[in-house]
N, C-alpha and C positions, 0 to 999 in steps of 0.2 A: 735859273736852273740850279745853281749851287745851293740856294736857299731851300729849294724843294728837296734836293738830295740830303741836306742836313736835317730837315724836318722828318724825312722818312727814316733816316738812320737813328735819330733820337727815339722816334715812336717804336721802331723795331727793337731797340735795346731795352726800352721800358717794358715792352711786351714780354721779351725773353726773361727779364728779371722777375716779372710777375708770375710767369709760368714756372720758373725755377723755384720761387718762394712757395707757390701753391703745392708743387710736387713735394717739396721738402716738408711742408706742414702735414701732408697726407701720408708720410712714411710711417710705417708701423715700428714701434719700438719694443713692445712686449705684450704678452697676453696676461690678463688678470682672471683669476678664478676665485669666487667668493664662497664662503661657508658661514652661514647658510646662503643659498642662492639669492634670496631676497627676504625681506622682513615684512610680513603682512598682518601681524597681530601684536604690535608693540603697544602696550598700555600707556596711558598718560602717567608720567612719573616713573616709568620703568626704564632700566638700562639694559642693553643687549650687546654682547661682544660680537665682533665680526672678524674672521680670519681671512686675510688676502694672500693668496699664493700668486707670485708673478714669475714669468719666464721671459727673459729678455731675448730678443732675436736680433739684436744689433749691439755693436760696441759703442759706448758713449757714457755720458753723465746726464742724469735726469733728476729733476726735482718734482715731486708729486704733492700737490696741495689738496686737502680734503675740506669740503665745506658743505653745509646744508643748502639745498636749493631754496627752501623756505624756512628761514631761521625761527619763525614763530611756531612751527609745527614740531621740530625736534632739534637737538643740538648734537654736535660731534665732540666726543670726549676722548681723552687719553692721547691720541695722535692726530695732529693736524697737518704736519709736514713730514715727508719721507724723502731721504736722499738715496739714490741708487746709482752706484758706479758699476757698470757692466764691462768686464774685460773681454767678452766675446759672445758668440752666439750660444743660445741655450743656457745662459746664466740664470739661475733661479734663486729665489728667496721668498721670504714671507714677512708680513707685518700685521699688527692688530690695531683695531680701533673699536670704539663703542659708540652707540647712538642712544640718546635719552629722549623719550617722548615728552612733549610739552603740552600739546593739545591735539585733538583729533584732526585728521587730514591726510592727504596723499602728497608725498614729496619724494625726494631722492637725494643721495649723497653724490656730489659732483666731484670727480677726480680730474684735476687739471694738471697735465704733465708738461713741463717745459724742460728744455735741455739742449744738448748738442750731440750729434753723432761724431764718431771718430773721423777726423779729417776736416770738420768744420773749423774755420779759423776764429770765428767769433760766436759769442753766445747772445744772439739777438733774435727777436721774434721773426724777423724777415728771413733768416736763414736756418733757424733751429726748429726743433720739434715743437709742435703745439697740438696736443691731443686731449680730447675730453671724453670721459666715460661717466655713466651714471649708475647708481645702485639704488633700487627702489625700496622705499620705506613707507609703510602704512601705519598710522597711529590711530588706535581706537580707544574708546572710553573704558575706563576701568570697570570690569563687570560688577554689577550690584544686583541683589535680588529684587530691588524695587523696580528695575527695568522690566523684569518678567511679570511682576505684579501689575505694572501699568498696562502691559500688553493684554493681560487677562481682563483687566477693568475695561479697557478700550473695546475688546471683543464683546464682553457682556453688555456694555453700553449700546453698542451697535445693534445687538440682537433685541434687547428689551425695548429700546426706543422705537425701533422699526416695527416690532410686533405691536406695540401700543399705537403707533401711527397707523398701521393697517387696520386695527380695531376701530379707529375713528373714521375710516373712509366709508361713507354711505354710497352704495352703488347708484341710488337714485340721484344724488347730488352730482356724481360723476356724469351720469347720463344728461342731466340738465345743463351742465357746463359744456359738454361735448356737442349739444345741439347747435351751439354757435361756436365752432372750434377755432375761430380766428385767434382768440387770445392764447389758448394752449399752443397753437401752431406757431405764433410769434415767439413765445417763450422757448419752444423746442428748437426752432431754427437758430435763435440767438445763443442758446446754451450749448448745443452740440454742433452747430454749423459755424459759429464765430469764435467762441471762447478757446477751443483747442488750437486752431491756427493762430489766434491772437497771442496765446501763451508762447508758441514757437517763435513768432515774430519778435516779441518783446525780448525773449531770451537771446536770440541772435543779434538783435539791435544793440543790446547792452553787453554783448560778448560774455555771457555767463559761461562758466565752465560746464563740462558735460553733465556731471552729477547734479549740479544746482539747476541747470536748465531742465533736466529730466524731472526734478521735483516740482518745478513750476508747471510743467506739462501735466503731471498727474492731477494737480488741483484744477487746472484749466479744463481737463477732460472729464472731471468727476460729475456726478449727478448733483441736483439741487439738494441743499441741506435744510435742516430744521430752523436754522437761523433766519431764513427768508420768511418762514411762517410767523416767527416771533415778531420780526420787525414790521411785517405787513399788519399785524395786529396792533403794534405800538403806534403806527402811523395811520390807523383807522382806514386801511385800504381794503381790498377785496380778499378777505381771508379764505373764503370758499375757493376762489380761483387759485389762490396760492397753494392750498393743500392739494388740489387736483393736479396742478402743474408739477409739484414735487413728487406726487405719486407716479405720474406719467414718466418723468425723467428718471426716477429710480428704476422703474421696470425697463426703460429704454437703455439704461446704462450698460446692461449686459451685452448689448450689441455695439452701442456707440462708443462707450469708454474703451472697450476692448479693441475696437477698430482703430481709434485714434492713437492708442498706445502702440499698437502694432505698426501703424503707418508712419507715425512721427517719432516714436521712441528711438529707432535706429539712428536718427540724425544726431542723437546725443551719445551714442555708444562709443566707448573708448577703445583704443587699440587692443587692450588686453581683455576686452569683453566683460569687464566687471560692472560697468555702468550699463545695465540692461535689465528690463523688466520682462520676464517671459509671459506669454499670453495666458498660460494656465494659472499663473499666480494672480493675474488680473481677474480672471473668472472666479477663482476661489474667494478673492476679496469681495467681489460683487455679490456672490451667493450669500455671504454673511449678512448682507443688507437686504437683498431681494427676497430670500426665502421667508424670513420673519414677516415681511410686509404682506406677502401673499397669504401666509397662514392667518395673519390678523384679519385680512379682508374676508377670507372664507369663514372665519369664526363669526364675524359680525353679520355676514350675509345669511348664515343659517341660524345663528343664535345671537340676535342683537343685544338681548339683555346680558348674555354672558360676556359679550364684547365690552359692554359698559362696566360690568363688574371687574373684568380684567384690568380695564383702564384705571379704575379707582384703586385696585390693589397695587398696580405697577407704579403709580405716581410717587409714593414715598421712596420706593427702591430706585426709581430713575433719579429722583432728587439726590439721594445719597450717593449714587454712582456719579452723578454730574458733579457733585461737590468734591468727590475723590478725584475725578478726572481733572478738575481745575487745580486742586492743591498738589496732587502727585505729579500731574502733568507739568506744572510750573517748575517743579524740581527737576524732572526728567529732561525737560527741554530748555532749561536755563542757559545751557551752552549756546543756544541759538542767538542770544543777545550779545554774546561775545564774538560770534563768528560772522555776524551780519556786516556786509559792506554796503557802500552807497549804491552799488549796482543792484544788489539783492533787494535793498529797501525800495529803490525806485521801481523795480520790476514787480515787487509784491504790492505796491501801491497802484501802479498803472493797471494791472490786470483786473481787479475788482471794479475800479472806478470807471475804466473804459467800458467794462461790462454793464455797469449801471446806466451809463450814458447811452450806449447802443441799444440796450433793451428798452429803455424809456423812449428813445428816439424813434425806434421802429413802431412802438405802440402809438406814439403821437402821429407818426406818418399814416398809420391805418385808422386814425380818428377814434382812438379809444378815449374814454373819459379819464379824469385825473386819478381816480382810485385804481383803475386797472393799469394805467401808466406806471404808477408807483409799484404796484404788485409785480408787473413783468420786469421792471428794473431790478427789484430785489431778487427775483427768481433767476435772473441772468447773472448777476454779479456775485451772489452768495452761493458758493459750492459746498459740497459735503466735505468738511475738513477732516472729520473722523475717518472717512473712507480713504482719503489720500494718505493720512498718517499710517493707517493700517496696511494699505497697499505697499507703501515704501518699506515698511518694517519687515513684512514677511517675504518681500520679493528681492530685496537687495542685501548684500553682505555688509560687513563693517569695514571701513567707516562710511561707506556710501549711503546706507540707510539714514544715518544721522545727518549727513551733509545734505541729502535730498530733502529732508524735512525742515531745513532752515527756512527756505522760502515759503513753505506751507505754514509754518508758525507765524511768520510775518504777514502772510496773506490773512491769517485769522485776525491778527491785530488791526491791520489796516482796513479790513472790510467790515469789522464789527464795532470797533471803538468809535470812529467818527460818526456813523449813524446813531449810535447810542447817545453820544453827546448831543447830537442834533435833536433826538427824541426828548432828552431831558430839557433842552432849551425850549422846545415846543410846549411841553407841559408847564414849564415855568411861565411862559408867555400866556398860556390859557388861564392860569391861576391869577396872574396880574390883571388880565382883561376882565375876568369875572369880578374881581374886587372893584375895578373901575366902574363897571356897568351894573354893579349890584347883582351879579349872577345871571343877568339876562343877555347872554352872548353865546353864540354858537361856539362849541369847544373846538371845532376844527372845520376846515373847508369841506371835508367829506361829510361831517355830521350835519352840516347846514342843509344838505339835500335830503331831508327826512322822507319826502314823498317817494324818491327813487329807492331809498334803502328799504322802505316798506314794501314796494313792489318787488324788489329783488327777493325779499323773504317769501312773499306769496308765490313767486315763480320757482321757489326751491333752489335759489342760487346762493343762499347763505346757510351754512350748516352750523347752527349755534353750538352743537355738542363738540365741535372740533376746536373751539377756542380755549382748549385746556381747562374746561370746566370753570372758567373765571367770569362768565357773564350770566347774570340772572335775568331771565325774561319772563314777564307775565303774559301768558297767551291771551288773556282777556283784553289786553291793550292792543292786540293786533287784529286787523280785519281778515280773519281766516275762516275757512270752513270748519264745521265741527270736527271732521276727521283730522284736519291739519292741527287743530288745537289739541286733540287728544295725543297725537304723535309728538307735538312739541312739549306737552306736559310730561310724557314719558321720558323724553330726552333730559 
């Protein structure tokens, strides 16, 4: 019995000490007023002074320590420690400090106040004041004219390439592919039914911050890009199916991308509302892509020769803009290589490669041949990078737009570079095999099936004109009707 009473007494005493300590820690000591209220436009390398007015509401001695929450983003200069001795209620004063931007990002100055109120016998954490306040600081990149130039180049690139893409679309080829809609249906479901939720799941699993996770979502919810057409061609897969699927996803993006950003975007929204892409900004970005495609399709439908001429005229301009996009873009987004973390790198790698696997897996499940499996895999995993960059840039403020584009840039690297290296390896292997066999070897698994490829051409499932004018075909070598030979000759 005595042991039980002793145990209860000790437990009660410990509880009262805990409650007393907690209440002491929650006691207010003074009010802080900042001028400016917060800093939202601190440039890299720039310093900004901050004035702090304080009004003590208790008698006591207090030490205030100032430190950056993320030292890599900014530094606190001039004052790091402040001692305040308050003789009574409503004692006021002020002090200054300055912050210096180091690299873009969101962070805050943390004010840690420790001390003792009048009447406290000791200055220890258990019985003294311990209060924490934060002062928000946003560091943005130093403004340069080249950023605006890049945005203009990006917009022009989107308009020109999509207009040219529309001029390559032959309605007859689209009809031929849609007669057996299983392949476009697989690609559509994988691209818009799997990729956006997959991006959300990866972001949450790896605990990406709100703005980075939103950037991953924008690329996961985007339409198919031109990269899938290029790699489909390099791997000798079904280029006709690839172009039709890209065309369908581009038109569908107006509804599907908008829906997923609206539905999943708020899950990454910050408390201050800055990490948020409004629906009207999504629609504006998509119209920059969709309208040129539609105009190009109409142009080719009513004036096929004009469409061919436009394509030939646009090719050098598109090449120049693409070169500028790569060179200027490398400079503009060089910061992404400094800001990447292992979480961003893993997320940007998983998203396209899981997309490749799921797209190819579903195609295999529905018993598609090897060329269409590869085509659907590329269509699923390769999204429209330019659209995601443009959407983030015009929708988000600074530094959120730059931070959101970090996973987009790494998605570009991890979705294009490995397949490109594989394509180079395949070409090298084919050259080596040709030398070993004196040139009498099939250049690829897809090319070995010449009979099937010939039948696909006769059925109108391969549009020679869409392979960027890089394939020369002699109509006399194909078993076609006279009308088909004349049409192919014109192409």
